[in-house]
N, C-alpha and C positions, 0 to 999 in steps of 0.2 A: 594618656598624659596621668602620671601620677598625684594624685593630692598631694601638696606638701604639706610640711607641721605649717597649725599654726602662726607659731612663733615668728613662722622665717617670711609671714607674708609682711606686709605694711600698707596699710589703708590708707588710696591717696583721694577719693572723693568718693560722692553716691552720683546716681543716675536720678537727675533731676524731671527729663523730657523723655520724649519723645523727638525727632529733631524731621521735619520734611516727611518723605510719605516711606523713603527703601531702605523701612527699617532703620536708621543712624537713631543715636541716643547723645542728649545732652547733658549732658556729666559738670556739676561743681565741685571743683578743685579744694584740694585741702591746703593747698601754696598755692600765691599770687604769681609762682614761676614751674609749671607744672612739668617739669625738663624730665622729671620719669614717667609721665604717665604720657605722653609725648612720644617718649619715646620704646615703648612697650610692645612686643609682639606676642604678646599674650598677658589675660588679663583673667582673677578669676569675681566672679560675684557673688557675694554672697545675701541674701534677703533678711536674714535674721538682723535685728537693728543693734547699734555697738550697745557694748555692755546690759544687755537683756539680762536680767534677773532671775537669776534657777537657769539657765541654759547651760549646758557641761561642752565644754570645748568639744569633749566626740559629736555632738548633734549638728555644732558649728560646722565641723570639715567634712560632715556629710554631709551641711546641704551646699559649697561647695560648687558652686559649679564656674570650669575654665571658658575660654572663648577665646580664639584666635581674632587679631584685632589686625583690619583689613588696612584702616585708614583713621590717621590719628591730626587734627588740628584745631589752633583755638579760634572761636567764634563766641565776642561780644562776649571778651571773660570768660565764658567756659570753654569747655575743650566737645565735641563733636567725635565720637568715634564708633565708626562701622563695624560690627561683628559679625566676622562669620556665623554662619548660620541666623541670622536676626535679620531678615529681608524684608520684613512691611511694616506701619506703623502700630498696629495691633503686637505685632511681636517686641516688639522697643519698647512701647508703652506697660507689657506687662512684666517691664524688668525697673518702672523704675520707682524707686528710691531705694535699689541694692545699692549695697557698698562696695567698692572697686577695689580690689587687692591684688597686690604685687609683687609678688617674688625679690629680696632685697637684694641677691644677684642681679636682678634683669636692672638694678641702677645706672647710668650713667656713671663713670670715676669722676669723684669732686672735684676742682681744679685745688690747685695751691691753695690754702689758706682760705678755702668755700667745707662749708659742711655741712653734711644732710641732718638736718633735725632731728631726724626718728634715730642716728645714731649719737646725739649726745644726750638725748635723757638717759641719764641713769650712771654719768657722770657723775664722779665726784670733785669740787671745787673745793681751794684751798686759796689764801689769799697770801700774797707777798711775804707775810710773819709764820706763814705755816700753821695758821688756825682752819680747823674744818669751819667751812660754810654750809654745807649741805649737797644732799644730791640735788642734780637734777629729775624734779618731780617734769616738768612740761616745758615750752619753746610755741612759742607768741609772734606774733608780728604785731606791732605798733604804729605800721605808716612810713613812721623814716627808719624802724632799724629793727632786733629781735631782742626777744627780751626772752631770758631765761627766768623761771620758779625755781627758788631754792629750800629746799626743806626736808623731814623724812620721808622715805621713802615709805617704810611701812605704815605711817599714823596716816599721811597723805596731806600731812599738814605743810601750807608756803608759812617760810619764814623770812622767806624776800622776795623781789623781783631785780632783778638786773641786767642793765640792757648790755647787748654779747652785739659788742662795735669792740674795735680793734685796742682803745685808750683802754678801756678795762679788760677786757680779756688777752691774759700773755701769752699766753700757751693751750694746745688743747693737743693731750695726746690720746687718741684712740686707742689703743693697742691695752692701754692701761687705763680706760677709763675715768683719767685723771683731767680736769681742769685748772688753770693759774690765773687770779684774776686779782687787779690791782683794786680790792673792793674792801670797809672793812666791815669789821660781825655788828657794830653798831649804823649801818648806814641806810 
């Protein structure tokens, strides 16, 4: 298998612990509904921490290792994976802390009016009056719904937090990277 480009891989979680004696790993998913992680047949692991200062992309790409997923299931809020080649607890413990990345093309197709948060990051938001609200810098969950952080991508400065709910979100055009919101600049 050839290693995909880093910008084609999406981080979906991290290995938290070994599970049992057969080499399964317990994964702390980044999403409350880890459908992409549960349906992936191949994952990539990186032992380099996220946003490690001074680590060149070439070094991180060289550190990636692919694994075929034999089984994936939910268990007590975590995802338990059985990986090909990981057959005992010691091998599973050696992977503790590894970041799990999956190719974006392996994600299941999103349902109508549903979006993968990773696809929203980088979109430009405008309100109904055509005023620029900023670029989506991050998407988080607050328990009731998603929240998009809008701001300046170059500076990374968040200007507004906007609920990602149907009453506010009027249109999402992923190919154009555009979102129309019923929201004002001074809210």
